[in-house]
N, C-alpha and C positions, 0 to 999 in steps of 0.2 A: 503495499500498500504507498509505502513511505521512500519506495526507490527513485531513483532519480526520473523515471518514465511514468511512475508508477499512479492513480486516479489519486492519492493523497499527497503528492509530493508540490499541487500547486499552494494549499495551505501554509507548508513550511517557509518562516522568514517572511511570510507576505499577509500575514492576519492581525489588525490591531482590534485590541481584546478591552472591552469594558465590562467592569460587575461593579457592584453596590460600594459606596464609598465607608463602608465596616471594614473591620480586622477581619471578618470571616471572606468578606468581599476581597479587600486584600491578597487573601492566602489562595482564595479560587483564580483570581488573575493572573496571580504567579507561578500555581499550578500548569494555567491554559500556555503561558507564555513557555513553561519548563517544555511541555510536549509541542508547542508548535513555533517555538523562536517568536524573538521579537521582532517587528517588521520595521524597519526604515522607511519602505515606500509601500506602505501596503495595500493589496488588493483588494481585499477583503475585510470587513468590519463584523467582528462577531461582538455582539451584546447579549448580556446575559442579566439574571435576577433569582436571587436567591430565598427561598422561605424554608426555614429552621426553626423547628420544634423539638420541645424537650417533653418529656413523659417519665413518670415515676413508673420503673419496670420490677422492683421489688422493693415491697414494705414488710417490715416485722410483724411482730401481733403486737407489741408495744407502740406501733403507730412510725416507726424509722424509716426512711427510705436509703436503703443499700446501694440501688443501683439505678440510673437516670437512662435511658434512650433519648440518643439525637437521630431526628427524622429529618430528612432534607430532602428540597426538592430544587431544582435548577431548571428554568426557561432560557432557552437560548433563542438568537434568531443570528444566522448568516448573509451579509447583506455584497453585493459586489460594491465597490468603495466608488468606482468610477459612475453608475448609474444608479444605484440606491435600492439595484431589483433585491428582492427577497430571494436565497438560494434555499435557504433551509431555515427551517423551525422546529423546534421538539422541546420534549422536556423529560428530565430525566428524574431519577430517585433514588435514592438507597438510607440506610440507617447505621448507626454505630452505637454503643453505650460505653460506660463506664461506671466504677463502683465508687462510693461513696464513704466508704468505712474507713478510710485513712483519716490524717488530721485533716485541716483545713486546705493547708498547704498541698497535701497531695491530691486531695480532692480537687482543687483548684488544676495542678496538672494534670491530672486525669482528664478532666473538663476539656482542656485546650487540646491535649495530645487527640482526644475524641475528634474534636471540632476539626484538625488537621486531616485525622485519617477520612472522614465524611468528605471534607471538599474534597481531598485528593481521588475519592472516590466518583465523586461529582463531576469533577473537570476529565478525570480518563473515561466516563461512559461519554462527556458531551465530545471528547475527540472521537472515539470511537464512531457516535452515531454520523460525525462530520465527515469520517475517512470513509464511510458505507454511502454517501451520497452522490449519487453519479452526476448531479451536474457541474461540479466543478470544473470543469474544464470547459462549459458552455453555458455563460451567464444570460445569455439571452432566452434560454428555456427556463428563465428562473419561475419558481413557483409563489 
């Protein structure tokens, strides 16, 4: 897919990524740029939006929460920079969880790590979906 003449090669170092202006949005953008490269003269614009939720996953009989699940949903739109034509849109989702049974510092570190894992999963799913998009070589057929 990413070989020099592969269908996904058009995205490499040619895609400007935008994400929400939040800490987790910054991490999503960084992961997408790790996978796609940072474009100096972008042919494509990839915009993303995130929705992250937290739910209690394990509760003791005393009512203490010992595990939290982070669920995430990312929507994305890939456009041709020259024409602003939409090439691909989609939504990906996943989840991860972390333990809250340690100290406050350990719990916060586990929460951050879980957030990192979640955005890595979401970014990788977005890239996989984009690589499977057959319209990259022909923006005129944009959907």
